[in-house]
N, C-alpha and C positions, 0 to 999 in steps of 0.2 A: 504494500500500500504506500502510495507516494502522495504527499500533500500537494495541493493545487497551487503551488508557488513557493517562494523562498525569501530569505532576508536579503536586503541590499548588501553590497560589499562592506559598507561601514556599519551595518547592523541597525540602522536607524529607520528603515522603511521596509514595507512589504511589497514584493514584486509578484503579482499574480500571474499565473500561466494563462495562455489563451483558453477560452472556454472549450474549443474543439481540438486542442492539442496539448499534450504535456511532455512526453518523451517519445523519440522515434523507436519503434519496436525492434527494428534491425540492430540499432546501436545498443539497445538494452540487452538483446540476445548475446551480442559479442562480449559485453561487460560481464553479464551473468556467467557465461561459459568460462571466462578467464578467472573470475572469483571462485567459481565452483572447483576448477582445476587446482587453483592455489590452495584451497582448503583441503582437498584430497591429498595433495602433495605434503602439506603440513602434518596431516594426520597419518601419513604413511600408507595411504590407500590407493594412490595413483596407479600403482602397478597392477591393480585388480581390474582396471578399466581398459577396454580395447582401444588402442591408440588411434584408430580411425575415427573415433567419436569426436576427437578434437579438431579434425579437419572438415567435418560436416557443418552445414548451417544449422543452428539451433532455432527453435521457434519459441518465442515468448508471447504469451497471450496477455495483451494489455488493453483494458477498456475502462472507461469511466463507470464508476459504480454509484454515482450520486454524491450527496453531501456526507458528512461524517457519520450521522446515525444510520443512513442507508447503507453505507459501506460496511459498518460494523455488523449490521443485521445480515448482510450478504456473506461476510467472511466468518462470522461466529461459528457456524456449523463445522467449518474446516479447521479452525484454529483452536477453539476452546472445548471441543468434545473428543472423546475417544472414538475409535472406529466403530464399535458397536456397544450399546448400553446393555447392562444386565437384564433389563426388562424385556429386551428383544429375544433373549435366549429362552426357547420354549422347553427344551430338554437336552440332556446329555446321557444317552443310554447306549450300551453295547458298542462303545467306540465311535459313536455318531453324535453329531451336534445338530439340533434343529433350531432354527431361528426365523424370525419374521423380517420381512423387508417390503419395500414398495418400489415398483418400477417407476422410472421417471415419467411424470405426467399422469400418474394414476394415484388415486387415494386408497385403492383397495389393498389391504395387507395380504401378503402371500407368505407361504412357508417354504423353506429350503432345508434339506438335510444333507450334510456333508460328513465325510470321514473326519475324525477328530484332527488328524494330521493336516488335512487339506484346509480345515477351518483355521487351524493355527498358522499355517503358511499364509493364508489370505490376511489374517489379522496382523501378522508381523510385518506385512508389506506396508502397513500404516505407521510403524514405529520408526522414528528417526534414529540413525546411527549416533553413537556417542560423539559429542563435539558439535552436533548440528542443533539449530534452534528453529522453531516454527516462525517466530517473529523476532526481527532485529530492528533496533531503532538507530537511525543515523541522523547526522546533522543536528538541527535544533531539537529533534525528538529524542536524541541520545541523553541518557542520564548524566553524561559528562560534558554536556554542552555548556558553553560559557553564557549563553543566552537562556533565560528561564522561559518556560512555556507560557507563563503569565505575560511576560514581555512580548512574546510573539502574538498572543491573543490580543493584546492591546494594540499592536501595530496593525494587525488585520482589521480590527474594529475601526481604527482611525482611517485606514485606507477606504473602508466601506462607508465612512461618514455616519456611523451609528454610535450608540452609547455603550461604553464599557463599564461594567460593574466589577469592582475590585472587592473581593471578600477578605477581610482582615483575618490573619491566621490566629492571632491570640485573643482577639475580641470578637464578640458576637455581632458587632455592628457592621453594616454595609456602607461602603463609601462609593458613591456614584461619581464618575468623572465624565463630563461631557467632552467628547472628542470630535474633531472636525468642525470647523466654524460653520455656522449656518443655523 
């Protein structure tokens, strides 16, 4: 997930991206491939990957997912949940696991029974290797950023010409700051 803009070089202003464009997907694919290869090399796993993978074009799916709440609603099932919840497992008998699922575009629950080893194989495909994270925060979203997220929120609010409400951390009072003349 990428924010729809960034801080100016001097850190005093917000530079929004165009509404119909954020990053070129081909360039993003090259950067992602390089970073992924570097991580595998660092973790000592690079030799497990077929070398021809690095000479092929990679495809990165990039699309606008709406504003912040819409993006989180879209990504939450992929980021914050496990591959299958306990409530979906119907039975585990005689080395077989039966669970419920729904086909894409259907609301009708269906049941599937798999050998236990096949069920585990499919489940483990959703477990990230050691050293990998589902979500990483870069730039002003990083915990080590010199610019606080509150300062970024204030700059975005000023750019949009709206009111920014600052919540005092130690007091229960709210301090409203009018931003953007007008």
